[in-house]
C-alpha positions in Angstrom: 117.9 73.4 105.1 115.8 72.9 108.2 112.7 75.0 108.8 114.4 76.7 111.8 117.3 77.9 109.6 115.3 78.7 106.5 116.2 82.0 105.0 113.5 84.7 105.4 112.4 86.0 102.0 109.8 88.7 101.5 108.6 90.5 98.4 106.9 93.7 97.3 104.9 93.0 94.2 103.1 96.0 92.8 101.1 96.2 89.6 102.1 98.9 87.1 98.7 100.5 86.9 99.5 104.0 88.1 101.5 105.9 90.7 102.8 104.5 93.9 100.5 105.3 96.8 100.9 105.3 100.6 99.4 101.8 101.2 101.8 100.2 98.7 104.8 102.0 100.1 103.9 100.9 103.7 103.7 97.3 102.5 107.1 97.6 100.8 108.5 99.1 104.0 107.3 96.4 106.4 108.4 93.7 103.9 111.9 95.3 103.7 112.2 95.8 107.5 111.3 92.2 108.3 113.8 90.8 105.7 116.6 93.0 106.9 115.9 92.4 110.6 116.3 88.6 109.9 119.2 89.0 107.5 117.0 87.7 104.7 116.2 88.8 101.1 113.8 91.4 99.9 112.5 90.9 96.3 110.9 93.5 94.0 108.5 91.8 91.5 106.3 93.5 89.0 102.9 91.9 88.5 101.8 93.1 85.1 99.4 90.4 83.9 96.5 92.8 83.6 97.5 94.4 80.4 94.3 96.4 80.0 95.0 98.4 83.2 98.7 98.9 82.7 99.9 102.5 82.6 103.0 103.3 80.5 105.9 104.4 82.6 104.6 102.8 85.9 107.4 100.3 86.3 110.0 103.1 86.1 108.0 105.1 88.5 107.8 102.3 91.0 111.5 101.8 90.9 112.2 105.5 91.2 109.9 105.8 94.2 111.5 102.9 96.1 115.0 104.1 95.3 114.2 107.6 96.6 113.1 105.9 99.9 116.2 103.8 99.9 114.2 100.6 100.2 116.9 98.6 98.3 115.9 95.2 97.0 118.2 92.1 96.8 116.5 90.8 93.6 114.4 92.6 91.1 113.8 93.6 87.5 116.6 96.1 87.2 119.3 94.1 89.0 118.3 90.5 88.3 118.9 87.6 90.6 118.8 83.8 90.8 115.0 83.6 90.5 114.3 85.9 87.6 112.7 87.2 85.5 111.0 89.5 88.0 108.4 90.9 85.6 105.4 88.5 85.3 104.8 89.0 81.6 108.3 87.5 81.1 107.4 84.4 83.1 104.5 83.1 81.0 106.1 79.7 80.2 106.4 79.0 84.0 102.7 79.6 84.6 101.8 77.4 81.6 103.9 74.6 82.9 102.2 74.7 86.3 98.7 75.1 84.7 99.4 72.1 82.5 100.4 70.1 85.6 97.1 70.9 87.3 95.2 70.1 84.1 96.9 66.8 83.7 96.0 65.9 87.4 92.4 66.6 86.7 92.5 69.6 89.0 91.8 72.2 86.3 89.5 72.4 83.2 88.8 74.6 80.2 85.9 77.0 80.7 83.6 76.7 77.7 81.1 79.4 78.6 80.6 82.8 76.9 80.3 86.0 78.9 76.5 85.9 78.1 76.2 82.4 79.5 78.0 83.4 82.7 75.8 86.4 83.1 72.7 84.2 82.8 74.1 81.9 85.5 74.6 85.0 87.7 71.1 86.2 87.2 69.7 82.7 88.0 71.6 82.8 91.3 70.3 86.3 92.0 66.7 85.2 91.3 67.3 82.3 93.8 68.6 84.9 96.3 71.9 83.1 96.7 75.6 83.9 96.0 76.8 83.0 92.6 79.2 80.1 92.7 80.7 79.0 89.3 81.3 75.5 90.6 77.5 74.9 90.7 77.5 75.4 86.9 80.7 73.4 86.2 80.5 71.8 82.8 80.2 68.0 82.8 82.3 67.4 79.7 84.6 70.4 79.3 86.6 70.7 76.1 90.3 70.0 75.9 92.4 73.0 77.1 94.4 74.4 74.2 95.1 77.8 75.6 92.3 79.6 73.7 89.8 79.3 76.6 90.2 80.2 80.3 91.5 77.5 82.5 89.8 77.1 85.9 90.9 75.4 89.1 88.6 72.5 90.0 87.8 72.7 93.7 87.6 69.0 94.5 87.5 69.3 98.3 84.6 71.5 99.4 85.4 72.2 103.1 85.9 74.7 105.8 89.5 76.2 105.8 91.3 77.3 108.8 94.7 79.1 108.7 97.0 81.2 110.9 97.8 84.8 110.2 100.8 86.2 112.1 98.8 89.4 112.9 95.2 88.3 112.9 95.7 84.9 114.6 93.5 82.0 113.7 91.1 82.7 110.8 88.6 80.5 109.0 86.0 80.5 106.2 83.3 78.1 105.2 82.7 76.3 101.9 80.9 79.3 100.5 84.3 81.0 100.1 85.5 78.4 97.7 84.9 78.5 94.0 86.4 77.4 90.7 88.5 80.4 89.9 90.4 81.3 86.6 94.1 80.3 86.6 94.9 81.2 83.0 93.0 83.7 80.8 92.2 83.2 77.2 94.8 85.8 76.2 97.5 83.4 77.6 98.2 85.5 80.7 97.7 84.1 84.3 95.4 85.7 86.8 96.8 87.4 89.9 95.3 84.5 92.0 97.5 82.0 90.1 100.6 83.9 89.2 101.5 85.2 92.6 101.4 81.7 94.1 103.7 80.3 91.4 106.1 83.2 91.7 106.3 83.0 95.5 107.0 79.3 95.3 109.7 79.7 92.6 111.3 82.7 94.4 111.3 81.0 97.8 109.1 83.6 99.5 108.5 82.7 103.2 106.4 85.6 104.4 103.7 87.5 102.4 102.7 91.0 103.7 99.6 92.4 102.2 96.4 94.3 102.8 93.3 93.0 104.6 91.2 92.8 101.4 93.0 89.5 100.5 91.6 87.7 103.6 88.4 86.8 101.7 90.4 85.2 98.9 92.7 83.2 101.2 90.6 79.9 101.1 91.0 79.9 97.3 94.7 80.3 97.6 94.8 77.5 100.2 92.9 75.2 97.8 95.5 76.0 95.1 98.5 75.3 97.5 96.8 71.9 98.2 96.3 71.2 94.5 100.0 72.0 93.8 101.1 70.0 96.8 103.1 72.9 98.2 103.5 74.4 101.7 102.0 77.9 102.0 104.1 80.8 103.1 103.3 82.7 106.3 100.6 85.3 105.9 101.0 88.8 107.5 97.9 90.9 107.1 98.6 94.6 107.5 96.1 97.0 109.0 94.4 99.6 106.7 95.6 103.1 106.4 92.7 105.3 107.3 91.8 108.8 106.2 92.4 111.8 108.5 89.0 111.3 110.2 89.9 107.6 111.0 86.5 106.5 109.7 87.3 105.2 106.2 90.3 104.0 104.2 92.6 106.7 102.8 91.5 107.6 99.3 92.8 109.9 96.6 90.7 112.8 97.9 92.3 112.4 101.3 95.8 112.7 100.1 96.7 109.3 98.7 98.8 111.0 96.1 101.7 110.1 93.8 104.5 109.3 96.2 107.2 111.3 94.4 105.1 114.4 95.1 106.4 114.3 98.6 110.0 114.5 97.3 109.0 117.6 95.3 107.4 119.1 98.4 110.6 118.8 100.4 110.0 115.8 102.6 113.0 113.7 103.6 112.8 110.0 102.7 113.8 109.1 106.3 110.8 111.2 107.6 108.4 109.5 105.2 109.5 106.1 106.3 109.4 107.1 110.0 105.9 108.4 109.5 104.6 105.3 107.6 106.2 102.8 110.0 104.1 104.1 112.9 100.9 103.7 111.0 99.8 100.3 112.2 102.9 99.4 114.2 104.3 100.4 117.5 107.8 99.5 118.8 108.6 99.4 122.5 109.7 102.7 124.0 108.6 106.3 123.7 111.0 107.5 121.0 109.1 108.7 117.9 112.0 109.9 115.7 113.9 106.9 114.5 116.4 106.2 111.7 115.9 103.4 109.1 118.6 101.4 110.9 116.8 101.8 114.2 113.6 100.6 112.6 115.3 97.5 111.3 116.6 96.7 114.8 113.2 97.2 116.4 110.9 95.7 113.9 108.7 92.9 115.2 105.7 91.4 113.5 104.0 90.8 116.9 103.8 94.6 117.3 101.8 95.2 114.1 98.2 96.3 114.9 95.0 94.7 113.7 93.1 98.0 113.6 93.9 100.7 111.1 95.9 103.9 111.7 95.2 107.4 110.6 97.1 109.2 107.9 97.8 112.5 109.7 99.7 115.1 107.5 100.3 117.3 110.6 102.2 114.5 112.2 104.1 113.9 109.0 105.1 117.6 108.9 106.3 117.4 112.5 108.3 114.2 111.9 109.9 115.8 108.8 110.8 118.9 110.8 112.5 116.7 113.4 114.5 114.9 110.8 115.6 118.2 109.2 116.9 119.3 112.6 119.2 116.2 112.6 120.8 117.1 109.2 124.4 118.2 109.4 124.9 122.0 108.8 
């Protein structure tokens, strides 16, 4: 299949660490709209490798929230698909296979240090008034990796990385952004930084939509793509959702509540999607009340904003009222 005809595949990959919040739902919405606009596939994947933070019932809650909003996925944990399983904890053998490949190539090594030793390295860097970089303390003769110790990526090419983001344009970061990061933890689970790259590769993901806090980690991701010898997907950085005052990111105190609360309060799913779509994206034209079908037809990555948009509940109430007016008697 040529690059020009390659099927668009997006994903929404939440962690089951609590309720679904506004930022997550907006990411799911934009990923869904882009896939549908391009007659592609939208995947739901559960990233549950951080077992300490997992909250019981979260996976069911994520699925229920997305179903209420009618953001229907083409592949996912409840419906299966050609690239499953779609829950990371059920994909451990896949991560081990790729980790072993990097280890065999000499691009990964077992981390022999204890937490205390790592802490002493951090203090040393602090005393020298410089940022802590693990690669500066890389062991000369690391032990063989048998799965009982963390496995770290060995950054062999310390350089400046440049990449293109479909919203932010050309971005770059210097060598100080590169470090030997953990791929596999000592409990046998992969880190987010490793697992999501393997999953995106295996599932054929072409476009990754995510929040701006991942920009600083992108050079590490690029080093891993290089180590694996794979082409990176397109990056689409979404603008932050700001609180009502527009000065800081929306937090729990500002109304970043459990998404299903909106259903209990009488909001229509179409109104919620309409409201969220306009936070950080503007289609051409003046119309503010649109249906999900109209959003799919209009959606264009080039119209996603760089700066954040305000979460304004008064606006949400107005949009909800307008959608209620359109309901049949």
